[in-house]
C-alpha positions in Angstrom: -14.3 11.5 -7.9 -13.4 8.0 -7.0 -10.7 7.3 -4.4 -7.1 6.3 -5.0 -6.4 2.7 -3.9 -3.2 2.4 -1.9 -2.3 -1.3 -2.0 0.4 -2.8 0.2 1.8 -6.2 -0.2 3.8 -8.8 1.8 5.4 -7.9 5.2 4.5 -4.3 5.0 2.3 -4.8 8.1 5.6 -5.1 10.0 6.9 -1.7 9.1 8.5 -0.1 12.2 9.4 -3.6 13.5 11.0 -5.4 10.6 14.6 -4.3 9.8 14.2 -0.7 11.1 17.8 0.0 9.9 16.5 -0.4 6.4 12.8 0.6 6.5 12.8 3.0 9.5 10.5 3.2 12.5 7.4 4.6 10.7 4.6 2.0 10.9 2.0 1.2 8.2 -0.6 2.8 10.4 1.4 6.0 10.4 1.7 5.9 6.6 -2.1 5.3 6.3 -2.8 8.4 8.5 -0.4 10.4 6.4 -2.1 9.3 3.2 -5.5 10.3 4.4 -4.2 13.7 5.6 -2.4 14.4 2.3 -4.0 16.9 -0.1 -4.5 14.3 -2.7 -6.0 11.9 -0.1 -8.4 14.6 1.0 -9.4 15.5 -2.6 -9.9 11.9 -3.9 -10.2 9.9 -0.7 -8.0 6.9 -0.1 -8.7 3.2 0.2 -5.7 1.9 2.1 -5.1 -1.8 2.3 -2.4 -4.4 3.1 -2.3 -8.1 2.5 0.3 -10.8 2.7 -1.7 -12.8 0.2 -1.2 -12.4 -3.5 -4.7 -13.3 -4.5 -6.2 -10.8 -2.2 -4.1 -8.0 -3.8 -5.3 -9.2 -7.2 -9.0 -9.1 -6.0 -8.4 -5.5 -4.8 -6.9 -4.5 -8.2 -10.0 -6.0 -9.9 -12.2 -4.1 -7.6 -10.2 -0.9 -8.4 -11.2 -1.2 -12.1 -14.6 0.1 -11.2 -14.1 1.8 -7.8 -10.9 3.8 -8.1 -9.4 6.6 -10.2 -5.8 5.4 -9.6 -3.7 2.8 -7.8 -0.6 3.3 -5.7 1.0 0.0 -5.1 3.9 -1.2 -2.9 3.7 -4.8 -3.7 6.6 -5.7 -1.4 8.4 -8.9 -2.5 5.6 -9.6 -5.0 7.1 -6.8 -7.1 9.9 -9.2 -8.1 7.9 -12.4 -8.4 4.3 -11.9 -9.4 3.2 -12.1 -13.0 -0.3 -12.5 -11.7 -0.3 -9.0 -10.1 1.3 -7.6 -13.3 -1.5 -9.1 -15.3 -4.2 -7.7 -13.0 -2.7 -4.3 -13.1 -2.7 -4.4 -16.9 -6.5 -4.5 -16.7 -6.7 -1.2 -14.9 -7.2 1.8 -17.1 -6.2 4.6 -14.7 -2.7 5.7 -13.5 -0.7 3.2 -11.5 2.2 4.4 -9.4 4.7 1.7 -8.2 6.1 2.6 -4.9 9.1 1.4 -2.7 10.2 2.8 0.6 13.8 1.9 -0.2 15.9 2.4 -3.3 15.6 -1.1 -4.6 18.4 -0.4 -7.1 20.9 0.0 -4.2 19.9 -3.3 -2.7 20.3 -7.0 -3.7 20.3 -7.7 -7.4 17.1 -9.8 -7.2 15.3 -6.6 -6.2 16.3 -4.8 -9.4 13.7 -6.5 -11.5 10.1 -5.5 -11.2 7.1 -7.1 -12.9 5.0 -4.2 -11.6 7.0 -1.6 -13.6 5.8 -3.1 -16.8 2.3 -2.1 -15.9 3.0 1.1 -14.0 2.6 4.7 -15.2 5.5 5.7 -12.9 7.8 4.5 -10.2 8.8 6.2 -6.9 11.5 4.5 -4.8 14.0 5.4 -2.1 12.2 8.3 -0.5 11.0 6.5 2.5 7.5 6.8 3.8 7.3 10.3 2.2 7.1 8.4 -1.1 3.5 7.6 -0.4 2.4 11.2 -0.3 4.4 11.9 -3.4 2.8 8.9 -5.2 -0.7 10.1 -4.2 0.1 13.6 -5.6 1.4 12.1 -8.8 -1.6 9.9 -9.2 -4.0 12.8 -8.5 -2.2 14.9 -11.1 -2.4 12.1 -13.7 -6.1 11.6 -13.0 -6.7 15.4 -13.5 -4.8 15.3 -16.8 -7.0 12.5 -18.1 -10.1 14.4 -17.1 -9.2 17.5 -19.0 -8.3 15.7 -22.3 
């Protein structure tokens, strides 16, 4: 089996420091550890990455086309702005889970629109860092379904 790519966008490297009243105290390193320890992470393996640069995220999505079974993506603010990430995700043939730590629909109106959703198989939001483990499990289940059909 190929790994599941877990891609994180802008400012997520500051989790645990940036607006802890919104995002909590869990760091991205804590989330990465949780992802590797999850049952889906152990079964598939996880490639966990973060970048503040849109082009680097796009390059990783292109890499995933051949190297990954699924993508979990928390694109951060690029969710609401990046047609380029949307277009890159549309080239990926496996499951794509869009992920947000907070419930973006309970926040500012500009966060209600997602370019990622148009390319995603499913969306998880508002469940905090636990959403990563749920996203990995969903991605693994979707991969298993495609392998049996």
